[in-house]
C-alpha positions in Angstrom: -48.0 -71.1 36.4 -48.7 -67.4 36.6 -52.3 -68.1 37.3 -51.4 -70.4 40.2 -49.1 -67.8 41.6 -51.8 -65.1 41.4 -54.3 -67.4 43.1 -51.8 -68.2 45.9 -51.1 -64.5 46.4 -54.9 -63.7 46.6 -55.5 -66.5 49.1 -52.6 -65.3 51.2 -53.8 -61.7 51.2 -57.4 -62.8 52.1 -56.1 -64.9 54.9 -53.8 -62.4 56.4 -56.5 -60.4 58.3 -57.6 -63.6 60.0 -54.1 -64.3 61.1 -53.7 -61.0 62.8 -53.7 -60.8 66.6 -56.9 -59.5 68.1 -56.8 -55.9 69.1 -53.6 -55.3 67.2 -52.9 -51.7 66.2 -51.1 -50.2 63.3 -48.6 -47.4 63.5 -51.4 -44.8 63.0 -53.4 -46.0 65.9 -50.3 -46.2 68.1 -49.4 -42.6 67.2 -52.8 -41.4 68.1 -52.8 -43.3 71.4 -49.4 -42.0 72.3 -50.4 -38.4 71.4 -53.6 -38.8 73.6 -51.6 -40.1 76.5 -49.0 -37.4 76.2 -51.8 -34.7 76.2 -53.5 -36.3 79.3 -50.1 -36.3 81.1 -49.5 -32.6 80.2 -53.0 -31.6 81.2 -52.7 -33.3 84.6 -49.4 -31.6 85.2 -50.6 -28.2 84.1 -53.6 -28.4 86.4 -51.6 -29.4 89.4 -53.0 -32.8 89.8 -50.6 -35.1 91.6 -50.4 -38.1 93.9 -49.8 -35.9 97.0 -53.0 -34.0 96.4 -55.0 -37.2 95.9 -53.6 -38.7 99.1 -54.5 -35.6 101.1 -57.9 -35.6 99.4 -58.6 -39.2 100.6 -57.8 -38.3 104.2 -59.9 -35.1 104.1 -62.8 -37.0 102.5 -62.7 -39.6 105.2 -62.7 -36.9 107.9 -65.7 -35.1 106.3 -67.7 -38.4 105.9 -67.0 -39.1 109.6 -68.5 -35.7 110.5 -71.8 -36.6 108.6 -72.7 -39.4 111.0 -75.0 -40.0 112.7 -77.6 -38.4 110.4 -79.8 -35.7 111.9 -83.5 -36.4 111.8 -84.8 -33.2 113.6 -85.5 -31.1 110.5 -87.9 -33.3 108.6 -90.3 -30.5 107.8 -87.6 -28.6 106.0 -86.5 -31.8 104.2 -90.0 -32.8 103.0 -90.6 -29.3 101.8 -87.5 -29.4 99.7 -88.3 -32.9 98.4 -91.8 -31.8 97.5 -90.5 -28.8 95.5 -88.0 -31.1 93.7 -90.7 -33.5 92.6 -92.9 -30.6 91.5 -90.1 -29.1 89.5 -89.2 -32.4 87.8 -92.8 -33.3 86.8 -93.9 -29.9 85.6 -90.7 -29.2 83.6 -90.9 -32.6 82.0 -94.6 -32.2 81.1 -94.1 -28.7 79.7 -90.9 -29.6 77.9 -92.4 -32.6 76.2 -95.4 -30.6 75.0 -93.0 -28.0 73.5 -90.7 -30.7 72.1 -93.4 -32.1 69.8 -93.7 -29.0 67.5 -89.9 -28.4 67.8 -89.2 -31.9 66.7 -91.6 -31.7 63.7 -90.1 -28.4 62.8 -86.6 -29.8 62.8 -87.3 -33.0 60.8 -86.1 -32.8 57.2 -89.0 -34.9 55.9 -91.7 -32.7 57.5 -90.5 -29.1 57.2 -89.0 -26.8 54.5 -85.3 -25.9 54.8 -85.6 -22.5 56.5 -88.0 -23.8 59.1 -85.8 -26.8 59.7 -82.7 -24.7 60.1 -84.6 -22.6 62.7 -85.7 -25.7 64.6 -82.3 -27.2 64.6 -80.7 -23.9 65.7 -83.2 -23.7 68.6 -82.4 -27.3 69.7 -78.6 -26.5 69.5 -79.1 -23.5 71.7 -81.1 -25.4 74.3 -78.5 -28.3 74.3 -75.6 -25.8 74.6 -76.9 -24.5 77.9 -76.2 -26.7 81.0 -79.2 -26.8 83.4 -77.2 -25.0 86.0 -76.3 -22.2 83.6 -79.9 -21.9 82.5 -81.0 -21.8 86.2 -78.6 -19.0 86.9 -80.0 -17.0 84.0 -83.6 -17.6 85.0 -82.9 -16.8 88.6 -81.7 -13.4 87.4 -84.8 -13.1 85.2 -87.6 -14.3 87.4 -86.0 -14.4 90.9 -85.2 -17.2 93.3 -87.6 -20.1 93.6 -89.0 -23.1 91.8 -90.1 -21.1 88.7 -86.5 -20.6 87.7 -85.9 -24.3 88.1 -88.9 -25.3 86.0 -87.9 -22.9 83.2 -84.3 -24.2 83.2 -85.3 -27.8 83.0 -87.9 -27.0 80.3 -85.0 -25.7 78.2 -83.0 -28.9 78.9 -86.0 -31.1 78.0 -86.6 -29.3 74.7 -82.9 -29.6 73.8 -82.8 -33.4 74.5 -86.2 -34.7 73.6 -86.6 -32.3 70.6 -83.5 -33.5 69.0 -84.2 -37.2 69.5 -87.8 -36.7 68.4 -86.7 -35.0 65.2 -84.2 -37.8 64.5 -86.9 -40.4 65.0 -89.3 -38.6 62.6 -86.6 -38.5 59.9 -86.3 -42.3 60.1 -90.0 -43.2 59.7 -91.4 -44.8 56.6 -92.8 -42.3 54.0 -95.4 -44.7 52.7 -98.1 -44.1 55.3 -97.6 -40.4 55.1 -98.0 -40.5 51.3 -101.1 -42.6 51.5 -102.7 -40.2 54.0 -101.8 -37.1 51.9 -103.3 -38.8 48.9 -106.7 -38.7 50.7 -106.5 -34.9 51.0 -105.9 -35.0 54.7 -104.7 -31.9 56.6 -101.2 -31.5 58.0 -102.5 -32.2 61.5 -104.1 -35.4 60.4 -100.9 -36.5 58.6 -99.1 -35.9 61.9 -101.7 -37.7 64.0 -102.3 -40.7 61.8 -99.1 -41.0 59.7 -96.2 -39.8 62.0 -97.1 -40.3 65.6 -98.1 -44.0 65.3 -94.6 -44.7 63.9 -92.7 -42.9 66.7 -95.0 -43.0 69.7 -93.1 -45.9 71.4 -89.8 -44.2 71.1 -91.3 -40.9 72.2 -92.6 -42.5 75.4 -89.1 -43.9 76.0 -87.6 -40.4 75.5 -90.1 -38.9 77.9 -89.6 -41.4 80.7 -85.9 -41.0 80.5 -86.1 -37.3 80.6 -88.3 -37.4 83.7 -85.6 -39.5 85.4 -83.0 -37.0 84.2 -85.0 -33.9 85.4 -85.5 -35.5 88.8 -81.7 -35.6 89.2 -81.2 -32.1 87.6 -83.9 -30.6 89.8 -81.6 -31.3 92.8 -78.7 -29.7 91.1 -80.4 -26.4 89.9 -81.6 -25.8 93.5 -78.0 -25.1 94.6 -78.0 -21.9 92.6 -81.4 -20.7 94.0 -83.8 -22.4 91.7 -85.8 -24.1 94.4 -86.0 -27.7 95.5 -83.9 -29.9 97.8 -80.7 -28.4 96.3 -81.3 -25.2 98.1 -81.8 -27.0 101.4 -78.6 -28.9 100.8 -76.6 -25.8 100.1 -78.0 -24.0 103.1 -77.0 -27.0 105.3 -73.5 -26.8 104.0 -73.3 -23.1 104.8 -74.4 -23.8 108.3 -71.9 -26.6 108.7 -74.8 -29.0 109.6 -73.1 -32.0 108.1 -75.3 -34.4 109.9 -78.3 -32.9 108.2 -76.4 -33.0 104.9 -76.2 -36.8 105.3 -79.9 -37.0 105.8 -80.5 -34.9 102.7 -78.2 -37.0 100.6 -79.8 -40.2 101.7 -83.3 -38.8 100.9 -82.1 -37.7 97.5 -80.6 -41.1 96.7 -83.8 -42.8 97.8 -85.9 -40.5 95.6 -83.6 -41.1 92.6 -83.7 -44.9 93.1 -87.5 -44.9 93.5 -87.8 -42.7 90.3 -85.6 -45.1 88.4 -87.7 -48.1 89.5 -90.9 -46.3 88.5 -89.6 -45.3 85.1 -88.4 -48.9 84.4 -91.8 -50.2 85.4 -93.5 -47.8 83.0 -91.2 -48.8 80.2 -92.0 -52.4 80.7 -95.7 -51.8 80.9 -95.6 -49.8 77.7 -93.1 -52.2 76.0 -90.6 -49.4 75.2 
């Protein structure tokens, strides 16, 4: 009799999770959710965000958008110069950043480097990731002056921080057997990397690189606003001159470039099966 009771209790306990309603929350989850909602309400109130400001913002935004039309097409030389610089900044920063990300990723992988070197590599990646491209651009503008060079250096830092981390994580997930087999032949470290590591991560690395190119294309527009070259500088100058019709033209060109870049990157990924 006792055995039947135990089996009945076990069956009831095992069936209880299936009888729960989907997305049901316990008191712990409810407490966390209520605390999060209370914090969001307090943060909005402390920053002065309210419905009146939002309503005024919609009307002001509609008025500003109306001032942007029709687009101005009389400054195409200035527009194309800015777009050309933006493309150059994006491509050069991606190429240089990817080349630098290779040794940084190897340095930061736990299965390829000793602990002190790995700590240095991970620290370098953390510093690069901590600096937003705009912050890096401001620092490099102060260091090397206004122009595309500051934008290239800023986006190189961003590329090393992003691609270097993902590359290090990918290396740590590879199978150790090919590496051990190559080391058994007396191969050098470079041969181990070329024939044991890269074949296992090359497809993921190409995916990281194409994504970063797309990201740098967007960020190159943003860093130009602080004087690091590109179409962002042209956009900021148009705002200062209250040439909102030309602002519309610039924004349309930027959107077209971003969409075209996205299509090209997706085509490359499909062609390389990544």
